[in-house]
C-alpha positions as CSV (number, residue, x, y, z in Angstrom):
1,X,21.7,0.9,-17.9
2,X,22.8,-2.3,-18.6
3,X,21.1,-5.9,-18.0
4,X,23.3,-6.1,-14.4
5,X,22.9,-2.6,-13.3
6,X,18.9,-2.6,-13.8
7,X,18.8,-5.5,-12.2
8,X,20.4,-4.4,-9.4
9,X,18.6,-1.1,-9.0
10,X,15.5,-3.7,-9.2
11,X,16.9,-5.6,-6.5
12,X,17.5,-2.3,-4.4
13,X,14.2,-0.7,-4.6
14,X,12.1,-3.8,-3.7
15,X,14.4,-4.4,-0.8
16,X,14.1,-0.8,0.3
17,X,10.0,-1.0,-0.3
18,X,9.4,-4.0,1.6
19,X,11.6,-2.4,4.4
20,X,9.3,0.2,4.0
21,X,6.2,-2.0,4.0
22,X,7.5,-3.9,7.4
23,X,7.9,-0.5,9.2
24,X,4.4,0.9,7.8
25,X,2.7,-2.3,8.9
26,X,4.4,-2.7,12.6
27,X,3.1,1.3,12.6
28,X,-0.5,0.8,11.6
29,X,-0.7,-2.3,14.4
30,X,0.7,-0.4,17.3
31,X,-1.6,2.3,16.6
32,X,-4.5,0.2,16.0
33,X,-3.9,-1.7,19.0
34,X,-3.0,1.8,21.2
35,X,-6.6,3.3,19.8
36,X,-6.5,6.5,20.8
37,X,-9.3,8.9,20.8
38,X,-7.2,12.3,18.5
39,X,-3.6,10.6,18.4
40,X,-2.4,13.3,16.1
41,X,-4.2,16.4,17.4
42,X,-3.0,15.7,20.6
43,X,0.6,16.0,19.3
44,X,0.3,19.0,18.2
45,X,-1.0,20.3,21.5
46,X,1.8,18.8,23.4
47,X,-0.8,16.9,25.6
48,X,0.4,13.4,24.9
49,X,4.1,11.8,26.1
50,X,6.3,10.6,23.0
51,X,5.9,7.1,23.6
52,X,2.7,7.1,22.6
53,X,2.9,9.5,19.5
54,X,6.1,7.7,18.0
55,X,3.7,4.8,16.0
56,X,2.1,7.8,14.1
57,X,5.3,9.4,13.5
58,X,7.0,5.9,12.5
59,X,3.8,5.4,10.2
60,X,4.3,8.9,8.7
61,X,7.8,8.3,7.4
62,X,7.0,5.1,6.3
63,X,4.4,6.5,4.2
64,X,7.7,9.0,2.8
65,X,9.4,6.1,2.8
66,X,7.4,3.9,0.8
67,X,6.4,7.0,-1.7
68,X,10.0,7.9,-2.2
69,X,10.8,4.4,-3.2
70,X,8.1,4.0,-5.6
71,X,8.8,6.6,-7.2
72,X,12.0,5.7,-8.1
73,X,11.3,2.3,-9.1
74,X,8.9,4.0,-11.3
75,X,11.1,5.1,-13.7
76,X,12.1,1.5,-14.7
77,X,9.7,0.3,-17.4
78,X,8.9,-3.2,-16.2
79,X,5.2,-4.4,-16.0
80,X,5.2,-6.1,-12.9
81,X,7.9,-4.0,-10.6
82,X,4.8,-1.5,-12.3
83,X,1.8,-3.3,-11.2
84,X,3.7,-4.0,-7.7
85,X,4.5,-0.2,-7.3
86,X,0.5,0.6,-8.3
87,X,-0.9,-1.8,-5.6
88,X,1.9,-0.8,-2.8
89,X,0.8,3.0,-3.3
90,X,-2.5,2.0,-3.1
91,X,-2.4,0.3,0.5
92,X,-0.5,3.1,1.7
93,X,-3.1,6.1,0.6
94,X,-6.0,4.5,1.8
95,X,-4.2,3.2,5.0
96,X,-3.3,6.9,5.3
97,X,-6.8,8.0,4.6
98,X,-8.6,5.9,7.4
99,X,-6.0,6.4,9.9
100,X,-6.4,10.3,9.3
101,X,-10.0,9.9,9.1
102,X,-10.2,7.7,12.4
103,X,-8.0,10.0,14.4
104,X,-8.6,13.7,13.1
């Protein structure tokens, strides 16, 4: 891979990760402000309207989106990018575990 192609790939991966983090933070904010008990379990029993479960779906989508693009970026062997990917994955996993523990 040439240097310019690799630089464009790095920019693409970082832009996608930033978009995913934006969606991730917005969905966490909405979930926290709603503060519903057993939000995810109500989703499976069809007792909750879609407008209240949409932030949870956005959260799950953003987790998958971020994880995919960190996987794509992990192919590159740039130290600063690898550190940023590691921190991003740690935040995603920690937030997912905390929200799952809170609402399941």
